[in-house]
C-alpha positions in Angstrom: -2.3 -10.5 -1.6 -1.1 -13.8 -0.2 -1.7 -12.7 3.4 -5.1 -12.9 5.0 -4.4 -9.5 6.6 -3.6 -6.2 4.9 -3.2 -2.8 6.5 -6.5 -1.2 7.4 -7.9 1.9 9.2 -7.6 1.7 12.9 -5.2 -1.2 13.0 -3.6 -1.9 16.5 0.1 -2.5 16.7 3.4 -2.4 18.5 6.6 -0.5 17.3 9.8 -0.7 19.1 12.6 1.9 18.9 10.0 4.4 18.2 11.7 7.5 20.0 13.6 8.4 16.9 14.8 7.4 13.3 13.0 4.8 11.2 10.7 3.7 14.2 9.4 7.1 14.9 8.8 8.0 11.2 7.1 4.6 10.6 4.8 5.1 13.6 3.8 8.6 12.6 3.2 7.5 9.0 0.9 4.6 10.2 -1.1 7.2 12.1 -1.3 9.6 9.1 -2.3 6.9 6.6 -4.2 4.5 8.8 -5.2 6.1 12.0 -3.1 3.4 13.7 -3.5 2.7 17.5 0.0 1.9 18.6 2.0 0.8 21.7 5.3 2.4 21.2 8.6 1.5 23.1 12.0 2.9 23.5 14.4 3.4 26.5 14.1 7.2 26.6 10.6 8.1 28.1 10.8 11.7 27.3 11.5 11.2 23.6 8.8 8.6 23.5 6.2 11.0 24.7 7.4 13.3 22.0 6.7 10.4 19.4 3.2 9.9 21.0 2.2 13.5 20.6 3.1 13.4 16.9 1.2 10.2 16.5 -2.0 11.8 18.1 -1.5 15.0 15.8 -1.5 12.6 12.8 -4.7 11.1 13.8 -3.7 7.9 15.6 -3.6 6.9 19.2 -0.4 6.0 21.2 0.3 4.3 24.5 4.1 4.7 25.7 5.8 1.7 27.4 9.4 2.8 28.2 12.1 0.0 28.7 14.9 -2.0 27.4 13.6 -4.5 24.8 16.4 -6.8 25.8 14.4 -7.6 29.1 12.2 -10.5 28.3 9.3 -9.6 30.5 9.0 -6.3 28.6 7.8 -8.2 25.5 4.8 -9.8 27.4 3.9 -6.2 28.8 4.0 -4.7 25.3 1.5 -7.4 23.9 -0.7 -7.2 27.0 -0.8 -3.4 26.7 -1.8 -3.5 23.2 -4.6 -6.1 23.7 -6.0 -4.3 26.8 -5.7 -0.8 25.3 -6.8 -1.4 21.7 -8.6 -4.7 21.8 -6.3 -6.6 19.4 -2.9 -6.8 17.8 -2.6 -6.7 13.9 1.1 -5.4 13.4 4.3 -6.0 15.1 7.4 -3.8 14.2 10.7 -5.1 15.6 12.8 -1.9 15.1 14.8 -1.2 18.1 18.5 -1.9 17.7 22.0 -0.7 18.6 25.6 -1.2 17.5 28.9 -1.5 19.3 31.4 -0.5 16.6 35.2 -1.2 16.8 37.7 -3.9 16.2 36.9 -7.4 17.3 39.9 -7.2 19.6 38.5 -4.3 21.4 35.1 -5.9 22.1 34.3 -8.3 25.1 32.0 -11.2 25.0 29.7 -9.1 27.2 29.5 -6.5 24.5 28.4 -9.2 22.0 25.7 -10.5 24.5 24.2 -7.2 25.0 24.1 -6.4 21.1 22.6 -9.7 20.5 20.1 -9.3 23.4 18.9 -6.1 21.8 19.1 -6.8 18.1 18.1 -10.5 17.9 16.7 -11.9 21.2 14.5 -8.6 21.6 12.7 -9.2 18.5 12.5 -12.9 19.2 11.1 -12.4 22.6 8.5 -10.0 21.3 7.6 -12.2 18.4 7.0 -15.2 20.6 4.8 -13.0 22.9 2.7 -12.0 19.9 2.6 -15.2 18.0 -0.2 -17.0 19.9 -2.6 -14.1 19.1 -1.5 -13.8 15.7 -1.9 -17.6 15.1 -5.3 -17.6 16.7 -6.8 -15.0 14.5 -4.8 -16.3 11.4 -3.7 -12.8 10.4 -1.3 -10.1 11.1 2.1 -8.7 10.1 5.5 -8.8 11.6 8.0 -6.2 10.3 11.7 -7.0 11.2 14.1 -4.1 10.6 17.5 -5.7 9.9 20.2 -4.0 7.9 22.4 -4.4 4.8 24.9 -5.2 7.5 22.7 -8.4 8.0 23.9 -9.5 4.7 27.4 -8.1 4.5 29.9 -7.8 7.2 32.7 -5.3 7.3 35.6 -4.7 9.7 34.6 -2.6 12.6 30.9 -3.7 12.6 31.3 -7.6 13.0 29.5 -7.6 16.2 26.5 -5.5 14.8 26.6 -7.4 11.5 26.4 -10.8 13.2 23.3 -9.9 15.3 21.7 -8.5 12.0 22.5 -11.8 10.0 20.8 -13.7 12.8 17.7 -11.4 12.6 17.5 -11.7 8.8 17.8 -15.5 9.0 15.0 -15.5 11.6 12.8 -13.3 9.6 13.2 -14.8 6.3 12.7 -18.3 7.8 9.5 -17.1 9.7 8.2 -15.5 6.5 8.3 -18.8 4.7 7.0 -20.8 7.5 4.1 -18.5 8.7 2.7 -17.2 5.5 0.5 -20.4 5.1 -1.1 -19.5 8.5 -2.0 -15.9 7.5 1.0 -14.1 9.1 2.8 -11.9 6.7 6.5 -11.3 7.7 8.5 -8.5 6.0 12.3 -8.3 6.3 13.7 -4.8 5.8 17.5 -4.2 5.2 18.3 -0.5 5.2 21.5 0.9 4.2 22.3 4.5 5.3 19.2 6.0 6.8 19.7 9.5 7.9 18.8 9.4 11.6 20.2 9.8 15.2 21.5 6.2 15.1 25.0 7.1 13.9 25.5 9.7 16.5 24.2 7.5 19.3 26.8 4.9 18.3 29.6 7.7 18.3 30.4 7.5 14.7 32.7 10.4 13.7 31.2 13.2 11.9 33.5 12.5 8.8 31.8 9.1 8.5 28.3 10.1 9.7 25.9 10.0 6.7 23.4 12.2 8.7 26.2 14.9 9.2 27.6 14.5 5.8 24.2 15.1 4.2 24.1 18.5 5.8 27.1 19.6 3.9 26.6 22.1 0.9 29.2 20.7 -1.4 29.0 17.7 -4.0 29.6 15.1 -1.3 26.7 16.5 0.7 24.5 16.6 -2.3 25.4 12.8 -3.2 24.7 11.7 0.3 21.2 13.4 0.5 20.1 12.3 -2.9 21.9 9.1 -3.9 23.8 7.4 -1.0 21.1 7.7 1.7 17.6 8.1 2.5 15.6 10.0 5.2 13.8 8.2 7.9 10.6 9.4 6.4 11.4 7.8 3.0 12.3 4.6 4.6 9.0 4.5 6.5 7.2 5.1 3.3 8.9 2.3 1.6 8.2 -0.1 4.4 4.5 0.9 4.6 4.4 0.1 0.8 6.0 -3.3 1.4 3.5 -4.1 4.1 0.7 -3.2 1.7 2.0 -5.4 -1.0 2.6 -8.3 1.5 3.7 -11.7 0.5 6.5 -12.2 2.8 8.8 -10.0 0.9 12.3 -8.6 1.7 13.3 -5.0 0.9 16.7 -3.5 0.7 16.8 0.3 1.2 19.2 2.8 -0.5 20.9 2.4 -3.9 24.3 1.5 -2.4 22.6 -1.0 -0.2 21.0 -2.7 -3.1 24.2 -2.7 -5.2 26.3 -4.1 -2.4 23.7 -6.9 -1.7 23.6 -7.9 -5.3 27.3 -7.9 -5.6 27.6 -10.0 -2.5 25.3 -12.6 -4.2 26.9 -12.5 -7.7 30.5 -12.2 -6.7 31.2 -12.6 -3.0 34.9 -12.7 -3.5 35.0 -9.2 -4.8 32.9 -7.9 -1.9 35.2 -9.8 0.5 38.2 -8.1 -1.1 36.7 -4.7 -0.6 35.9 -5.5 3.0 39.5 -6.3 3.7 40.3 -2.9 2.8 37.9 -1.3 5.0 39.5 0.0 8.4 38.3 -1.7 11.5 39.0 1.3 13.6 37.0 4.1 11.9 37.7 6.9 14.5 
């Protein structure tokens, strides 16, 4: 493995956006496989406590720090809490994110600022807070949860996609720059992952993959088995990527892989398809 640090039992780390979805599933899986000691963060304190209870049942340890990751001082508090509670910091997972869907004309500059503050500057602040400790020990892993939307932008999700493009670029560049210093940076670009995310951004049920997957017809079967993955499957894939190391990037879900490859091989085709996608998806 090219990084000087691989996942090990009792690893200490930070997971943001851990109250649901990929963040929660990943935190619980790390506890199951590695008895991880984690500082977990989300805005909803009650849901965060529920995640902490699952981590403890899985054999790990958890300290909850509720708050909005867009607030810069929270990043320092997360790192200091991990160091004081567990005596170190080996893993940082930048997972917290949100979307502001809708046509560009309906968004305000303030909407863009907030989405970028959570999806890009939040991970940036936390990375800078953790970096001195990782560099000093010449080891550690940073996992940045971006999106297929961080590679392909469609109408109705331009603001979200732009923030994830920025996160993807930051993550890929840091992976190349920091690997020689013992820090392994993993970039994760999920497609449709069945979670509460789509409900939280008020996606209509007819377009919500989590809701569609509950249907008993062929469309529901395709969504469950071909077009999307569960949060738990995504978490397992991310852990495997961390175990392999090497500053890799992974794209989750078959449609995500196909679209990402198509965008690289024939961008004009993807652009033509994007133009047909309705910006107002209500």
